N, C-alpha and C positions, 0 to 999 in steps of 0.2 A: 165360545165360551171357555174360559179356562177351567181346568180340572185340578183336583188336590195333587195329582201326579205332577202337573206343571208347577205348581208351587213348591212341592218337595225338591225339584231339580235346583232351586235357588239356594245358594249357600249364604245366608245372611249372618254376619258375625258383628260383635261389639269390637269397637277400636277406640284408641285415644289419639287424638291430633296432637302430634308432637312439633310440627312445623307448618307454617302458613305464610304465604306471600302472594303479592298481587300477580295476576297472570296478564302481564303487559301485552302479549301477542295475541290474545282471545279477542274475538270480534264482539262478543257480548261479555260484559264485565264478570270476572271470575277470580277466583283464588286457586293457586296450586297448594295442595295439601300433602303431608306426609303422615300416615296413620299407622300407629303400632296395633297390629292384630294378633299379638301374642307370639309365642315361640313356634307354634305350628305353622302359621301362615307368614309371619314377620312384618317387616314395614313395607306398605304399599303406598303408592302415589295416587292421586285423584285431582281432577279439575271439578270444581264445585261453583255454580252460580249462585252464591249465598251472599253477595256483596251488600245487598239491601238491608239486611238485619244484623249482619255479624262483622265486627272489626277484627282484624288479624289477631290483635292482643287477647281478645276475648275467646278466640278459637283454641288456642294452646291450652292443652289439658282437658278439653271437652270430649266426652265420650259420645260416640254416635254409632249408628248402625249403617252396614254397607253391604253390598252384594259383592262377594269376593271371588265369584267363579264365572264372570263374563271375560271374553277376550279383551286384551288391552285396545283402547281406542285412541287413535291419534287426533289430537286438537292442536292444530298449529304445529309447534315444534315440540309437543309434549305428549308423552304416552300415558293416558289415564288408566289405571289398573283396576280401579274399584268404583262402583256407583255408590255415592253416599246418598242415603235416603232421606227425603224430606217431603213436605206437603207444599203444594202451590196454593198458598192463602193470599188473601187480598193485600197483606202488608209486605209480601215477599215469600221467598222460600223458608220455611221453618224446618230445622233439622229434626229428625227423629232420634230420640235418645233413651237410654234406660232411666228409669225412675230412680233407681238406686245404683251406687258404684258396683260394678261387676268386674269379672276379669276379662281382660283383652282376649279375644277369639272366642268368647262364650257364643254359642249358636242359638239363633232364633229357632224355636221349635214350637 
């Protein structure tokens, strides 16, 4: 069972997607994302399997939540630096996002 101490080890921040493209080399359909997490963290890259519900054009400017303190993970020829958070729903992965516009880099607390 996870404890509150386990949860507090995660650094979950808000970011804005500034670039999205099809990840052609991925075995499972995915996008390569560039996400702005503000001045403290900067721009980070992520591979996200969110192609069922999201078009590239709709992702630009969208705020999301992501775990920014996991080590980079190599997927094909790409290093994913951030885990973008979403729910596995029957229609596909649904991104977790703030209800209101917030600053990039705001921490989930």
